[in-house]
C-alpha positions as MATLAB code, in Angstrom:
seq = 'MSKNFENVDVSVEFGGVKLQSPFIVSSGPLTYAAEGMIKAHEMGAGAVVTKTIRIKRALNPVTHIAMMNNDSLVNCEKWADSAPEVWFEREIPMAKKAGCVVIASVGHTLEEAEAIVAPAEAAGADFIELVSYTETDMLPMLEATIARVKVPIICKLSSNYPAWKDPVECARKCMEIGKAHNHKVMICAIDSVGPVLSIDVFKQGPKLGSDNGYSWMSGGAIRPISVRINYEMMKMDRNIESYGVGGVTKAEDALEFLMVGNTAVGLHSILIIKGMEYLKKLIVDMKKIMSELGYSKISDLVGSAIENISNKTANEPTIGEQESDIESDAKLQFTFNKDTCIKCNKCVNICSYDARTLSFPEMKVDRDLCRNCGACSSVCPTKALTSEVVKKFSITDDLQNYVGYFS';
ca = [
      18.610    6.923  -11.770;
      20.905    3.862   -9.735;
      21.171    0.555  -11.846;
      21.177   -1.511   -8.783;
      17.727   -1.040   -8.096;
      17.053   -5.229   -8.074;
      19.057   -5.001   -4.995;
      16.506   -3.342   -3.624;
      14.397   -5.256   -0.956;
      10.716   -4.330   -1.204;
       9.449   -6.810    1.350;
       7.676   -6.177    4.647;
       6.462   -7.453    7.748;
       3.056   -7.007    8.497;
       0.956   -8.153   11.654;
       4.232  -10.192   11.965;
       3.614  -11.837    8.419;
       6.113  -11.133    6.044;
       4.761  -10.083    2.770;
       6.911  -10.304   -0.592;
       5.999   -7.096   -1.408;
       3.717   -4.256    0.427;
       1.232   -4.272   -1.981;
      -2.045   -5.889   -0.581;
      -4.499   -6.628   -3.493;
      -7.718   -5.255   -1.205;
     -11.528   -6.760   -1.213;
     -13.133   -6.548   -4.710;
     -13.885   -8.490   -7.945;
     -10.220   -9.110   -8.462;
     -10.111  -11.849   -5.871;
     -13.737  -13.230   -6.523;
     -12.372  -16.949   -5.958;
      -9.074  -18.639   -5.400;
      -8.084  -18.278   -8.655;
      -8.081  -14.246   -8.555;
      -6.260  -14.513   -5.413;
      -3.498  -16.967   -6.858;
      -3.106  -14.818   -9.679;
      -2.178  -11.586   -7.751;
       0.047  -13.522   -5.310;
       2.356  -14.881   -8.680;
       2.147  -10.901   -9.780;
       3.879  -10.035   -6.716;
       0.966   -9.382   -4.136;
       1.985   -9.608   -0.760;
      -1.516  -10.317    0.312;
      -4.719  -10.659   -0.859;
      -8.037   -9.974    0.711;
     -11.099  -11.942   -0.302;
     -14.336  -10.360   -1.424;
     -16.241   -9.639    2.150;
     -17.821  -12.550    3.261;
     -21.647  -12.251    4.338;
     -24.036  -14.867    5.757;
     -26.270  -14.366    2.605;
     -24.280  -14.041   -0.805;
     -24.690  -11.138   -2.812;
     -27.232  -11.005   -5.994;
     -25.370   -7.905   -7.726;
     -27.520   -5.587  -10.466;
     -26.641   -5.453  -13.739;
     -24.957   -3.243  -14.470;
     -22.590   -2.697  -11.657;
     -19.188   -1.248  -12.182;
     -18.292    1.048  -14.866;
     -15.338    3.668  -15.783;
     -15.164    7.280  -14.392;
     -12.163    8.225  -15.978;
      -8.286    6.757  -17.245;
      -7.811    5.942  -13.868;
     -11.298    5.504  -11.354;
     -14.177    3.504  -11.435;
     -17.552    3.656  -10.102;
     -19.193    0.680   -8.712;
     -22.663   -0.588   -6.839;
     -21.252   -3.938   -6.355;
     -22.251   -5.703   -3.364;
     -20.361   -8.437   -1.159;
     -19.122  -12.302   -2.166;
     -21.206  -13.784   -4.835;
     -20.764  -16.775   -3.259;
     -21.983  -18.551   -0.044;
     -19.559  -18.403    3.073;
     -19.072  -22.532    3.065;
     -17.774  -22.174   -0.470;
     -14.965  -19.801    1.122;
     -14.135  -21.919    3.765;
     -14.411  -25.185    2.219;
     -12.497  -24.331   -1.122;
     -11.097  -20.619   -1.897;
      -9.333  -19.596    1.547;
      -7.668  -23.480    1.462;
      -7.084  -23.057   -2.174;
      -5.029  -19.701   -2.018;
      -3.406  -20.756    1.030;
      -1.906  -24.131   -0.407;
      -0.665  -21.660   -3.481;
       1.229  -19.856   -1.202;
      -1.061  -16.814   -0.804;
      -1.138  -14.738    2.426;
      -4.882  -14.907    2.702;
      -6.934  -11.443    4.967;
     -10.688  -12.957    4.884;
     -12.793   -9.751    4.796;
     -16.073  -10.255    7.047;
     -19.102   -7.868    7.150;
     -21.241   -6.158    7.660;
     -22.847   -6.450   11.239;
     -22.386   -8.137   14.446;
     -24.178  -11.015   13.460;
     -22.356  -11.754   10.822;
     -18.817  -11.459   12.461;
     -20.306  -14.046   14.975;
     -21.239  -16.597   12.561;
     -18.445  -16.032    9.831;
     -14.986  -15.428   11.287;
     -13.654  -18.175   13.137;
     -14.637  -20.425   10.245;
     -12.643  -18.254    8.444;
      -9.680  -18.575   10.435;
     -10.354  -22.522   10.737;
     -10.184  -22.189    6.734;
      -6.367  -20.763    7.195;
      -7.057  -16.830    7.105;
      -3.954  -15.137    7.993;
      -6.034  -12.093    9.184;
      -9.768  -11.452    9.556;
     -10.856   -7.665    8.406;
     -13.909   -6.036    9.482;
     -16.098   -4.278    7.308;
     -19.182   -2.394    8.330;
     -21.382    0.071    6.588;
     -21.728    2.250    9.922;
     -18.850    3.277   12.636;
     -21.178    2.342   15.247;
     -21.399   -1.606   14.039;
     -17.243   -1.815   13.654;
     -16.456   -1.753   17.877;
     -18.819   -4.625   18.586;
     -17.595   -6.767   15.480;
     -14.296   -5.826   16.623;
     -15.148   -7.043   20.373;
     -17.240  -10.125   19.388;
     -14.027  -11.171   16.740;
     -11.725  -10.713   19.356;
     -13.417  -13.395   21.104;
     -13.617  -15.927   18.773;
      -9.945  -15.898   16.567;
      -6.747  -15.545   17.794;
      -5.290  -14.228   14.084;
      -4.477  -10.203   13.754;
      -7.919   -8.323   13.000;
      -7.722   -5.719   10.889;
     -10.331   -2.838   11.114;
     -11.449   -1.462    7.509;
     -12.284    2.216    8.178;
     -14.727    4.347    5.942;
     -15.370    8.207    5.455;
     -18.302    8.297    4.403;
     -20.357   10.830    6.030;
     -22.548   10.761    8.271;
     -22.528    6.667    8.756;
     -18.975    7.862    9.454;
     -18.033   10.463   11.518;
     -14.721   10.122   12.469;
     -12.494    7.191   11.037;
      -9.537    8.539   12.851;
     -11.303    8.341   15.843;
     -12.765    4.879   15.499;
      -9.217    4.010   14.489;
      -8.366    5.036   18.115;
     -11.125    3.208   19.686;
     -10.026    0.049   17.930;
      -6.477    0.295   18.961;
      -7.996    0.236   22.332;
     -10.044   -2.545   22.125;
      -7.313   -4.374   21.128;
      -4.661   -3.169   23.702;
      -7.149   -3.703   26.422;
      -7.622   -7.417   25.291;
      -4.210   -8.027   24.348;
      -4.925   -9.021   20.566;
      -3.298   -7.259   17.630;
      -5.713   -4.962   15.951;
      -4.580   -3.403   12.667;
      -6.276   -0.654   10.873;
      -7.101   -0.528    6.867;
      -8.118    2.935    5.704;
     -10.144    3.705    3.324;
     -12.986    2.408    2.080;
     -14.720    3.698   -1.452;
     -16.317    7.093   -1.516;
     -19.982    7.614   -1.770;
     -22.398    7.304   -2.601;
     -22.101    9.303   -6.138;
     -24.161    9.229   -9.424;
     -22.586    8.927  -12.537;
     -24.803    9.833  -15.510;
     -25.025    8.252  -18.918;
     -25.687   10.921  -21.151;
     -26.556    8.914  -24.484;
     -29.270    7.149  -22.091;
     -29.937   10.002  -20.014;
     -30.157    7.902  -16.886;
     -27.558    6.582  -14.239;
     -24.773    4.171  -15.481;
     -25.628    1.468  -13.014;
     -28.017   -0.597  -12.261;
     -28.387   -0.122   -8.354;
     -31.987    0.463   -7.228;
     -32.068    4.548   -7.114;
     -28.730    4.461   -9.825;
     -26.231    5.309   -6.674;
     -22.702    4.025   -6.684;
     -19.481    4.135   -5.018;
     -15.984    5.713   -6.318;
     -12.645    4.349   -6.267;
      -9.221    4.509   -7.947;
      -7.174    7.986   -8.390;
      -9.715   10.195   -7.547;
      -9.777    9.438   -3.811;
      -6.718    9.420   -3.333;
      -5.799   12.821   -1.546;
      -8.659   12.097    0.815;
      -7.097    8.275    1.792;
      -3.774   10.059    2.305;
      -4.811   12.579    4.265;
      -6.963   10.130    6.544;
      -3.941    7.725    6.717;
      -1.655   10.865    7.794;
      -3.693   12.109   11.003;
      -4.742    8.208   11.835;
      -0.302    7.864   12.069;
       0.160   11.094   13.512;
      -2.202   10.363   16.337;
      -0.455    7.258   17.099;
       2.730    6.070   15.228;
       2.328    2.427   16.762;
      -0.691    1.866   14.448;
       0.070   -1.031   11.897;
      -2.076   -0.533    8.841;
      -2.549   -0.407    5.350;
      -3.198    2.623    3.073;
      -5.851    1.804    0.191;
      -7.583    4.146   -1.948;
      -6.425    5.627   -5.066;
      -3.059    4.477   -5.773;
      -2.273    3.730   -9.660;
       1.387    3.878   -9.813;
       4.187    3.540   -7.893;
       4.676    7.086   -6.744;
       1.050    6.765   -5.147;
       2.170    3.528   -3.158;
       5.397    5.525   -1.569;
       2.859    8.506   -0.705;
       0.951    5.983    1.588;
       4.190    4.339    2.823;
       5.709    7.738    3.590;
       2.670    8.962    5.864;
       3.264    6.069    8.063;
       1.259    3.009    6.645;
       3.352   -0.561    6.721;
       1.696   -1.760    3.497;
      -0.653   -0.456    0.760;
      -3.594   -1.846   -0.765;
      -4.931   -1.531   -4.323;
      -7.441   -2.784   -6.736;
      -9.347   -0.476   -8.863;
      -5.908    0.198  -11.251;
      -5.522   -3.662  -11.405;
      -9.319   -4.007  -12.900;
      -8.314   -1.000  -15.141;
      -4.717   -2.150  -16.255;
      -4.656   -6.062  -15.638;
      -3.154   -8.149  -12.699;
       0.106   -7.819  -14.782;
       0.462   -4.022  -14.394;
       1.424   -5.253  -10.180;
       4.310   -6.436  -11.671;
       5.508   -2.952  -13.044;
       4.611   -1.627   -9.993;
       6.568   -3.743   -8.362;
       9.690   -2.368  -10.205;
       9.025    1.177  -10.821;
       9.061    1.051   -6.549;
      12.296   -0.315   -6.537;
      13.575    2.091   -9.111;
      11.792    4.859   -7.344;
      13.548    3.651   -3.745;
      17.053    3.194   -5.070;
      16.865    6.435   -6.592;
      15.905    8.253   -3.249;
      18.485    5.985   -1.664;
      16.430    3.651    0.250;
      17.148   -0.241    0.436;
      14.460   -1.249    1.898;
      10.870   -0.471    2.725;
      10.785    0.286    6.661;
      13.166    2.961    6.205;
      10.927    5.247    4.191;
       7.959    4.037    6.332;
       6.539    7.383    7.899;
       9.394    9.574    6.344;
       6.850   12.427    5.167;
       5.304   13.028    8.941;
       7.788   15.190   10.070;
       7.582   17.614    6.642;
       3.916   18.084    7.095;
       2.967   21.097    9.103;
       1.562   20.191   12.770;
      -1.502   22.802   12.438;
      -5.229   21.335   12.865;
      -7.671   20.687   10.172;
      -9.674   23.637   12.031;
      -6.887   26.192   12.305;
      -7.338   28.760    9.109;
      -4.071   28.194    6.743;
      -2.048   30.851    5.294;
      -4.233   31.162    2.494;
      -7.069   32.063    4.653;
      -5.411   34.658    7.022;
      -5.250   38.616    5.870;
      -1.790   39.527    5.253;
       0.056   42.072    3.755;
       3.238   40.697    4.036;
       4.759   39.105    0.743;
       6.765   36.087    0.974;
      10.123   36.499   -0.613;
       9.815   32.492   -1.288;
      10.288   31.455   -5.027;
       9.908   28.275   -7.127;
      13.589   28.104   -8.753;
      13.220   26.160  -11.847;
      15.435   23.613  -13.663;
      15.265   22.748  -17.133;
      16.807   19.362  -18.879;
      16.628   19.335  -22.760;
      17.910   15.876  -22.979;
      14.591   14.558  -21.245;
      12.460   17.048  -22.430;
       9.810   15.200  -24.927;
       8.815   18.753  -26.294;
       4.866   17.689  -24.937;
       4.034   21.260  -24.236;
       2.072   20.452  -21.120;
       4.040   22.744  -19.031;
       3.068   25.422  -21.516;
      -0.572   24.639  -21.871;
      -1.107   24.243  -17.884;
       0.467   27.837  -16.783;
      -2.975   29.904  -16.436;
      -0.328   32.927  -16.639;
       0.832   32.313  -19.856;
       3.997   32.495  -18.205;
       5.978   29.981  -19.802;
       7.242   29.230  -23.785;
       8.964   26.346  -24.900;
      10.815   26.953  -28.583;
      12.592   23.721  -28.335;
      15.500   23.335  -27.195;
      14.977   26.772  -25.206;
      12.465   27.065  -22.376;
      11.787   30.410  -20.512;
       9.712   31.666  -18.065;
       8.585   35.199  -17.761;
       8.798   36.001  -14.019;
       6.851   39.207  -14.019;
       3.971   36.944  -15.105;
       4.874   33.690  -12.913;
       2.807   33.262   -9.867;
       5.026   30.572   -8.756;
       1.617   27.864   -8.657;
       4.197   25.057   -9.417;
       1.703   23.286  -11.964;
       4.121   23.605  -14.767;
       6.636   21.684  -13.370;
       3.917   18.981  -11.350;
       3.035   17.752  -15.217;
       6.093   17.020  -16.463;
       5.910   13.464  -17.226;
       9.864   12.625  -17.749;
      11.128   15.159  -14.951;
      12.850   17.521  -17.238;
      11.547   20.380  -15.826;
      11.848   20.558  -12.051;
      11.410   23.398   -9.236;
      12.158   23.925   -5.752;
      11.242   26.507   -3.024;
      14.275   28.499   -2.407;
      13.999   31.634    0.183;
      16.522   33.961   -1.260;
      16.003   34.524   -5.040;
      17.091   36.482   -7.953;
      16.110   35.712  -11.459;
      19.665   35.679  -12.283;
      20.033   32.567  -10.257;
      17.109   31.273  -12.061;
      18.123   31.692  -15.265;
      21.601   30.188  -14.254;
      20.151   26.997  -13.852;
      19.037   27.207  -18.208;
      22.327   28.218  -19.029;
      23.764   25.081  -21.438;
      20.181   24.024  -22.259;
      19.172   26.709  -24.458;
      21.695   25.559  -27.477;
];
């Protein structure tokens, strides 16, 4: 890994505003007030999103947030629990004075957009982010907001069916409205996923205190859903300016969103779990990986994965769904580095076929048993075991990669 990672520039231009990093702390408990937003800024956040401001403040159930696993949460939290006037008179101006780039989250209806967006802009918000429970509310909210503000508008999309049938198509419609009015319109995708139900087995009832026990899921568990939607959106229109949110837990996760075309990356749940200071580590880790990959600035890697993804649509059958008698000659070629192996045995334990053995410093794979699934190399925490797809393959070639590491 390059020692010059400190020279990597992680600042980005987002909607005409320069952000100190691509990390946007999205709307949630951590941005409850100016103090939370300022702390995020001090930890390196490029921008912060207020809790969603509505005409009537929220009264949240007790309880309303719980851990689902080590990187994901469930919640039935509502919107901002302070009145709009508090945001306009204290929270936004105070955060702006401290140097924050502030995105004012506004929801969830046309009536609320009409009442809130202009005062939010007047309070100093750099962007307005529109949030709605249904896809059909988003477009009229956008029209009303364009008529009332000059700052860029971000439309936050959801994947929750049936209220949101097609977030990618909604993004297209939002962009068309922006172009028709010559107004800067941007996208955020996606919101938390749900409704879901999480049971406390010891209490034999729901973990959270909503009326029906239902909640919404955020964190690492939803990342593949969000990355897929963001990729499809950017493949549709590379001119969309957006930030991807949903499941960022480490620097590699953030790079996924950037590599499918997002300009910036939102996160929240992992900062609740690990603390706001974790953001500093994410920024350093991102610089290290970018340096290792040969990138010196964010803009050079944005969209870099798009051309490496098949153009096959979601409705077309995959190879796994097709009948074929032709066996692929492609195989995985493995490389093992004993110097970075920590003997965790994860690669051995995950192999469904018992093909891999580790008697340190010797690692072996039984090619008669191996099915080339790649699980073993995917779980290696230090990248001591890596793999790559090769077309022309021989067992001898594979063994040569291990020579020198057996003794």
